[in-house]
N, C-alpha and C positions, 0 to 999 in steps of 0.2 A: 589564498584568495580571500576576497571579501564576499561573504555569503549570507544571504537572508533566508531564513527558514520560516515559512508561513504554515502554521498549524502545529500545535503542541500536543497532539495525541501521542500514543505510545510510539508510533513510528517516527513522527516528527521530532520528538525528544531524542530518540535514538540517533537519528541523522545528525542533529545538532551536537550531541555529545561526541559522536565519532569524529566529526570535523574539528571540533574544539581540541580534541585530543591529538589531532594531527597538525595543529598549528594554524588553522584557518581562523580568520576573524569572523565571528558569527553574530548576527543580529536576528532576533526572533520576534514573532507576533502570533497571538492567538485571539480568536474571537471572544472567548471567555477568559477573563483575567484570572490569574492565580495558578495556571497549569504549567508555567514556565520556570518555577522557582528552582528546580533541579539544575536546569541548564544555565540559569543566571548565576547560581552559586558556582558553576563550573567555569564561568568566565564570559558568557554571552551577554550582550546588551539587549534590552527589551524595547520594542517600538510600540507606539500607540496606534499605528495603522499599517496596512500593507505597503502603502507608498513610502512611509517613513522608513520601514524596514529595508525597502529596496534602494533607498537613496545611496548613491556612490557604490552600489554593490556590483560585483562582476557576475554573480549568479543569484537568481531567486528560485529557491526550491519550495514547491508547494506540496504539502502532505495533508490532504483533507479527506473528509468522509465520503463524499459522493459528488455526482455530476453538478448538482445545484450549487454546492459549496464552491467548487472550483470555478464555475462560471461567475458567481458573485464576486469572488476575490479577484479574478482576472479583470472583471469590469472595474473594480476599484483601482487596480494597478494602471489600467488604461485610460482612466478619466483624464480629459484634457486639463493640463496644468498640474497634474500630479507630479511628484518628484521623480517618478520612474518613467514618465512620458516626456523624455527630453531629447528625443532624436529618433530617426528612422534608418540611419545608416547601419546596415548589417554587414558591411564589408570588411571592416578592419578594426583592430584593437580590442581591448577588453571592454566590458560593459561600461565601466566608469570612464574610460577614455573616449569612447565614441558616443556616449549619451544614453544608451539603453542597455540594461543587463540582459543576459540570456535567462529566460524563464524556463525552468524545467519542472514539469508536473510529475510527481512521484505517486500520485493518487491512483486508485483503481477505479476508472471511469469507463464509459462506453468509448469505442474507437471513434465514433462520430463526434463526441464531445471533444476528444483530443484533437481531432482535425479542426474543429471550430476554434479551439483555443489558439491554434497556430495563426489564425487570421485576426485574433484579438490582442495578441501580446504586444506590448510596447515595442516599437521599432521592428515588429515582425520577427523578433527573436524568440523562438519557442522550440523546445524539444520535449519529447515524452521520455520519462525515465522511471517506469514502474519497477518495484523491487521484488525479487524472489527471496524470501527468507523473513524470519521474524525480527522483532526489535533487538533481541540479544545478539542475533547473528550480525545485525548491522553494527552494533557497538563493538563486537569482536572482529569486525572486518571480514566476515565470512559470507556476506550476502552476495547475491548476483544482481546485476543491473541490466535491464532490457532497455536499450537506447534507440529512439527513433526520431527522425527529423533530418534537416539539412546536415550533411556530414561535417561541413565546416563549423557549424554551431556546436554540434556534439563534441568535436575535437577541441573546441575552444575551452570547454570545461574539463579537459583531460585531467588536470590536477585534482579536481573534485572526485571524478570517477575512480582514479587510481587510489585515492585515500579511503574511499567509501566502500568499494566493491572488491571482492576477491576475484570475480569473473565479470567481464562485460560482454554483452552480445549486442552488436549493432544490427538492428532489425530492418534497416532501410530508411529511405527518405520520407516515407509515409508514417507519421507518428501513430496513426491508428493501428499499424501492424504490431508495434510494441505492446499496445494494450490488448490486442487479440491474443498474443502469446501469453500475456499475464492472465487473462481470463480463462484460457484453456488450462493453465497451471492450477488456478484456484478451483476450477470445476473438478479437476482430478483430486485435489485435496479435499474438497467438501464431500464428494461422493465417497472417497476412501474413508473418511472419518465416519460418515453415516453407516457404511457397510460394516466397518470394524466395530462400531457401537452395537450393531445388531448381533455380531458374532460374540462379543463380550457378554451382552445381556443373555444370549442363549446359553453360553457356557455357565454363567452364574446361575441361571434358572435350573440348569441340569445338575447343579451342585459340585462343579469342578473346583479344585483348589485354585484360588486366585493367583498365588505366586507361580504355580506351574502353568496356568493359563497365560499369564504375561510372558513367561519364558518361551512358551511355544510360539506365541505371536511375534516375539522378537526374532525368533530363529526361522520362522517360515518364510520362504522367498515370495509367497503370495501376498505378504503384507509389505507395502512400500516403505522403504527406509524413512521417508519424510513423515510417516505416521508414528514412528517409534517414540518420539518425544511426547506424544499425547496419550500413550497407552495408560500411564498411571492415572491420568485425569479421567479417562473413560472408565477405568475399572473402579476407582473409589475417590476421585478428586472432587474439589470444590468449584471447579470451572472458573477460576480466576484469571485465566489466560487473557491474551490481548486481542484475539480475533473474535469479535462479537457475532452472535448468531444472526442478527439482523443484517450485518455486513456480508456474512457468508451467503445469505439468501439473495442479497443484492447482486453479488458477483455471479452467482449461477444464473440469475435472471438475465443479466447482461449478455452472457455468452449464448443463452438460448435465443435472445433477441437478435444477436448477430447472425446466428444460423438461420433463423426464420426470415430475416431480411433478404436472404439469398435463396429462399424457397425450401429450406431444409428444417424439418421439425426434429427436436431432440426430446423425445418423450421421457427418457430417464432423467435428463437434466431438470425437466419440469417437476418430476416427482421429488428430486433432491431439493429443489428450491422450496417446494411445499413443506418438506420436513423442517427446514430451518425457519421458515415463516411460522410454522406451528410452534416450534420451540420458543421463538421470540414472543409470540402471542401468549404463551403459557407462563410468562414470568421470567424467561431466560434471555430477554432481549439484549442485555449488556454483558451476558456471560459468554465465556469462550464457546467456540463451535462444538467442543466436546459435550456441551450440555444437551445436544440432540439425543444422547442416550437416555436422558431423564424421561422422554416421551414413552419409552418402552417400560421403564420401571414404574411410572405412574399408572399405566394401564394394567400391568401385571398386579400391582398392589391393589 
C-alpha cells in the first residue's frame, strides 16, 4: 500500500522502517527537518507538508507528541483545496481510488481528541490505532495495535496492520475506546516503573549487591514482565530510552482526566503524574521514564 507517515519521532520512524521493510511505499513528513534521514536512506520519500505526504496515499498514519500536535496536523490535512481533501465518499475503494485516504492516528492522546479527529478527517475517514510496545518492538513486528473506528475503515487498512502488528485488538467503533485502553496500559507502565524505581533505590541504599538485586527483580512474579527491559536503566543506566518523562506525565494525566470526567478520582494516578512532572522539571524532561529514579538519588545524596 501507499502509506504516509506524519511525525518522525522514535515511534514514527519505527513505523516507517517496518512498513518499508514489508514492501509498502512510504512517504514521510516531520515538522522539524532533519529527523527523517534514517527512513529516507531506507527508501522513503520525504514530503514538505502533511498534504503532500498524503497525496495519492491509501493510508495516512500520524505519530505525534500530543493532542495539540495531532489537531494541528489534522487541520492541515483537512484544509479546503489540500491534496488530501479530494473527496468525501467513504464507501468504496482505497484512499487513492475514492479521493481521500484513511487517516489513522497512532499518537497517545485523549479519547475526546480522538473522537474529534474523526469529525475532522478528510472524507470522514478516520481510525484510532495507538500502539502497545516500544519502537524496537514495532521494527521487529512484535508490537500490538489497538484499533478503533468504523469497522470497514479499519479493515480497509488490513495489509498495514498485518505487516505492522503481531497482535491486533479491535476496540469498537468508538475511536476513543482504543485510546482509553492505551492510557490504561501506559498508566500501569508509569506506575510500575515508579514503584520499581523506589524498590531499586531502597535496595541500593541498603547495600544490596546490584547484580543479585536485578536477578531477584527479574524472577519475582510481582514485577511485571513489561518492566524487565527497563531494570538495567533503573539500576545504573543513562536514561537514553525513547519514552520521555514529560510524555509519561502527560499520559497519566490523561487517564486521570478520563476518570474524573466520569466522577471518579484516581489519587494514586495523580501522585504518579506528579513524580514524572517533577522528574521532567528537574532536568530529565527528554530522558526516558526510568529517570524518575533520579529524584530518589538526588534527595538521598
